[in-house]
N, C-alpha and C positions, 0 to 999 in steps of 0.2 A: 742777483743782488736782492737782498731783503731790504725794502725801502718803501716809503710812501711816495706816490707820484703827485706832484703839486701842479704840474703844467699839462693841460690837455693836449698840447702840441707833441708831447712825448708818448701819447697813447697810440698803439698800433693795433688795429682791429677793435673788437668790442668785448673781449672777455676780461672785463674789469669790474670790480665792485666800487661803486661810487658812494662816497659818504658826503651827504649834503647837509650844510648847516642851516636847516629849515625844514618845513614840511614840503612834501613833494607837490609841485605845482604843474605837472604835466610836461616837464622838460628834463631831459637828461644831458649829461656832459656839461654841467655848469662850471663856469670858471671859478666860482667860490668853493667848489667841492675839492676833496682830495680823493685819490684813487689807489686801490690795491690790486695787484695781480691776484688771481684765484688762489695760488699757493700761499702767498703772503697773508691774504685775508684768512685763509684756513688755519693758520697758526693761532690767530686770536679769536676765531669763531667760538670756541668753547666759553669764553668770557661773555659773549653776547647771548648765546643759547641759554646759559645758566640763569640769566636775569631777565631775559625777554623771551618767554616761552612761545610766543606767537611768531617767532622769527621764521621767515620763509626766504630761502636762498634765491628764489626766482621771482620775488615780488618786491614791492616798494614798502619798506618798513619804517613807519614814522614812530620814533622812540622818544619819549619824554625825557627831559633833562634829569629828573629824579632817578630814572632807570640808568642813565649814563653815569651817574655818580656811583652806582653799584658796579657797573661794568668797569669803570675806572679803577675801583678797588680790586676787582678781580684781575685786571691787567697788572696791577702792582704785585699781586700774588704770583702771577706768571713770571714777572721779572725776578722776584725773589727766588723762585724755583730755578730759573736759568742761572742766576748768580751763584747758586749753591753747587754749580758744576755737576749736574746729575749724570748718572750713567747714561750713555747714549741710548741704551735699550729701554730706558724708563721714560723717555721723552713724552710718550703718549699720556703719562700721568699729569703732565703740566701744560702741554700745548696740543693743538689740533693738526691733523693732516687730512686734507680732503681726498687725496688719492693714494693708492698703495705705493707708488713710486716716490711720493713726496718725502716720506720718512727716510728712505734710503738715501735720497739725494741730499737731504739735510745732514745726515750722519757723515757722508763722504767728505764734507768740508766743515766738520763739526764746530771747531773753535771759532772760525770766522762767522759761521751762520749764527751761532749763539750770540756773539757780540753785535752783529747786524740786527738781529731780532730784538735784543734789548734796546738798541738805539731806536728802532722803528716803534716799539711800544712806548718808549719815553716821549718821542715826538708826537705820537697819537694822543697820549695822555695830555700833553701840553696844548695840543690843538683843541681837544675837547674842553679843557678848562678855559681857553680863550673864548670859545664860542658860547660858553655858559652864560656870559653877561649880555649876549646879543640875541639869543633865541631860546625858545622853549622846547624845541625839538631838534634832533639830529636824525636825519633819515638815512637808512642804508638801502641803496637802490641796487637790487640784485641783478644777476645776469639776465 
């Protein structure tokens, strides 16, 4: 399932990317955070990489809201790409895949995965905009 995880009780293990609506303060698994599985985060990672060049998948990345505005615009471009019903073999032009198997698994259930990814991106964009008025940073806490 391609989705954002809002409840820490639903997390199994530790292979998640935490998105914290603040600067990192030495604590992970915050109830105010949202979470992505590695594969789901991988789909949107190009939007972050493009506008935050210092991104480190294994570190705590404190990203200013101005950068998030640019990331949010890039996420909108991703949605437009997905809504254009791209050829499955051209997906790498618009979204990311962390692992070799990720693209093949996405294609196997293509229509459902495209719709779920569009929904996930839309929810993430809304979450970012909601946090915009309450914080100056959104941190990406890597693996």
